[in-house]
C-alpha positions in Angstrom: -14.7 -10.2 -15.8 -18.2 -8.8 -16.5 -19.6 -10.8 -13.6 -17.2 -9.2 -11.1 -17.5 -5.7 -12.6 -21.3 -5.9 -12.6 -21.2 -6.8 -8.9 -19.5 -3.5 -8.1 -22.6 -1.5 -8.8 -24.9 -4.0 -7.1 -23.1 -4.4 -3.7 -21.2 -1.2 -3.4 -23.4 0.6 -0.9 -22.6 4.3 -0.9 -19.2 3.9 -2.5 -19.0 5.3 -6.1 -19.0 2.2 -8.4 -17.3 4.0 -11.1 -14.3 4.7 -8.9 -14.3 1.1 -7.7 -14.1 0.0 -11.3 -11.3 2.4 -12.1 -9.2 1.2 -9.2 -9.8 -2.5 -10.2 -8.9 -1.9 -13.8 -5.7 -0.1 -12.9 -4.2 -3.0 -11.0 -2.4 -4.5 -14.1 -0.7 -1.2 -14.9 0.1 -0.6 -11.3 1.9 -3.9 -11.0 3.7 -3.5 -14.3 5.6 -0.4 -13.0 9.2 -0.9 -11.9 8.0 0.4 -8.5 4.7 -1.5 -7.8 3.6 0.9 -5.1 0.0 2.0 -5.7 -0.1 5.5 -7.3 -3.5 7.3 -7.3 -2.4 9.3 -10.3 -2.1 6.1 -12.3 -5.8 5.4 -11.8 -6.8 8.8 -13.2 -4.6 11.8 -14.1 -4.5 14.1 -11.2 -6.1 11.4 -8.9 -5.6 11.8 -5.2 -6.0 9.6 -2.1 -9.3 11.2 -1.2 -10.7 10.3 -4.6 -10.1 6.6 -4.4 -9.6 5.7 -0.7 -13.2 4.5 -0.2 -13.1 2.5 -3.4 -9.9 0.7 -2.3 -11.3 0.0 1.1 -14.4 -1.5 -0.5 -12.3 -3.8 -2.8 -10.0 -4.9 0.0 -13.0 -5.6 2.4 -14.8 -7.5 -0.4 -11.7 -9.7 -0.8 -11.1 -8.6 -4.4 -7.7 -7.0 -3.6 -4.9 -7.9 -1.2 -3.1 -4.9 0.2 0.3 -5.0 1.8 2.0 -2.1 3.4 5.6 -0.9 3.2 7.2 -0.7 6.6 9.7 1.8 7.9 11.6 -0.9 9.9 12.0 -4.6 9.3 11.5 -5.3 13.0 8.9 -7.0 15.3 6.0 -6.2 15.4 5.7 -5.3 11.7 2.4 -3.6 12.1 3.9 -0.9 14.3 6.0 0.3 11.4 3.3 0.4 8.6 3.6 3.3 6.2 -0.2 3.7 5.7 0.3 5.9 2.7 2.6 3.4 0.9 1.2 0.1 -0.1 0.8 -2.4 -3.0 -2.4 -3.9 -4.2 -2.6 -7.4 -5.7 -5.5 -9.3 -7.1 -7.1 -12.1 -5.0 -6.6 -14.5 -7.9 -3.5 -14.8 -10.1 -5.4 -16.5 -12.9 -7.7 -13.5 -13.1 -4.7 -11.1 -13.1 -3.3 -13.1 -16.1 -6.6 -12.8 -17.9 -6.9 -9.0 -17.2 -3.4 -8.5 -18.6 -4.3 -10.5 -21.7 -1.5 -13.0 -21.2 -1.5 -16.5 -22.7 0.6 -19.3 -21.2 3.0 -19.5 -24.2 4.3 -16.0 -23.4 5.1 -17.0 -19.8 6.6 -20.4 -20.7 8.6 -19.5 -23.8 10.1 -16.1 -22.8 12.6 -16.3 -20.0 12.8 -12.5 -19.7 9.0 -11.9 -19.9 8.7 -8.7 -18.0 5.3 -9.3 -16.4 6.4 -12.7 -15.0 7.7 -10.9 -11.9 4.3 -9.3 -10.9 2.5 -12.6 -11.7 4.9 -14.5 -9.4 4.6 -12.0 -6.6 0.8 -12.1 -6.9 0.8 -15.9 -6.7 3.2 -16.1 -3.8 1.2 -13.6 -1.8 -2.0 -15.4 -2.6 -0.4 -18.6 -1.2 1.2 -17.0 1.9 -1.9 -15.2 3.1 -3.5 -17.1 6.0 -0.5 -19.2 6.8 0.8 -16.7 9.3 -1.0 -14.7 12.0 0.2 -11.4 10.6 -0.4 -10.2 7.1 2.8 -10.0 5.0 4.5 -6.7 4.5 7.3 -5.4 2.2 10.2 -3.1 2.6 11.3 -0.5 0.0 13.6 2.4 0.2 16.1 4.2 -2.0 18.6 1.4 -1.6 16.4 -1.5 -2.6 13.4 -3.7 -1.8 12.5 -6.9 0.0 9.5 -8.5 -1.8 7.7 -9.7 1.3 8.3 -9.8 5.0 6.7 -12.5 7.2 6.3 -12.4 10.9 6.5 -15.8 12.5 6.2 -15.4 16.3 8.9 -12.8 17.0 10.9 -13.7 13.9 11.0 -11.6 10.8 11.5 -13.6 7.6 12.6 -11.9 4.4 11.1 -13.3 1.2 12.3 -13.2 -2.4 9.9 -14.2 -5.2 11.7 -15.1 -8.5 9.7 -15.5 -11.7 12.7 -16.0 -14.0 16.2 -17.4 -14.0 17.9 -14.2 -12.7 19.6 -15.1 -9.4 20.6 -11.6 -8.4 18.7 -10.2 -5.4 21.0 -7.6 -3.8 18.6 -6.3 -1.2 17.7 -9.9 -0.1 21.3 -10.9 0.1 22.2 -7.7 1.9 19.5 -8.3 4.5 20.9 -11.8 5.2 24.5 -10.5 5.4 23.6 -7.7 7.8 20.9 -9.2 9.9 21.7 -12.9 10.0 18.0 -14.1 10.1 17.3 -17.7 11.2 15.2 -18.1 8.1 15.1 -16.5 4.7 12.8 -17.7 1.9 13.3 -17.7 -1.9 10.4 -18.9 -4.1 11.4 -19.9 -7.6 11.1 -22.6 -10.2 14.1 -24.4 -8.7 13.7 -27.4 -6.4 13.5 -27.4 -2.6 16.9 -26.7 -1.2 18.4 -25.3 2.0 21.6 -23.2 1.8 22.5 -21.8 5.1 19.6 -19.5 6.2 18.1 -19.5 2.8 15.4 -22.0 2.0 14.5 -22.2 -1.7 10.8 -23.3 -2.0 9.5 -24.3 -5.4 6.6 -22.1 -6.4 4.2 -25.1 -6.4 4.9 -25.6 -2.7 4.2 -22.0 -1.7 1.0 -23.0 0.0 3.0 -25.3 2.4 5.5 -22.6 3.4 5.0 -22.7 7.1 5.4 -26.5 7.2 8.7 -26.2 5.3 10.3 -23.7 7.7 
C-alpha cells in the first residue's frame, strides 16, 4: 500500500496529493454502502464534487480506479445515456481491495452471508470484463432496483448480475429479462456453467472468457 500511496505525491502533477489519497482510501467504505454510488461527502464531511473531481480523474487516468456510470436508459448506445454525476469507483485490483479492507480468506470462505463479499465479487467481475467489449460497462440504478452491470455487444445490451453468495434472488435482473426479453443475460456466481433460456450462468473463475462464452 505504501508504494502506491507514495507514488501519489511523486507523479500527481498539479493535483493535490492529499485529496488523491483521501479518495483512494475512501473506496472500501464507498463500496460497503448499500448504494455503492460514489458520494463526495463520504470522502470528507461536507465534501463536494469540485473538491475531489481532479483527484478522481487522476486516479482513473492512472489506472488505479475503474469508473462506471449509471445510465438513464438501458438502450444502445449506452454512452448516450450516461449520468455523469452518478458513478461507482472500483479498484483496479481485487486483491488490493481485499487487503485495504483488512479481509482474510477465511472470512470469505467460511461465512456465506459475509456482507463485503458482494462488493468484492463486483470488483472482480468488472476487472475481468473490462477490455473484452468495445464499450466500458455501465450500470443502471433507480428507485425500483439496480442492474449490476450493462454490457454493450454490437447493438445488443446485456444485463449482468454478479453474485457473491448463495442468494438467488435478483428481482431487478429478472424483471429486466421478463420485460425486455434480451437475447443474452449473464449471471456470475460460484455455480457451474449453465444456460437457462436467455440467462447464462458463468462461474466466477471463467469471467475473463465472457465474450467467448456468449
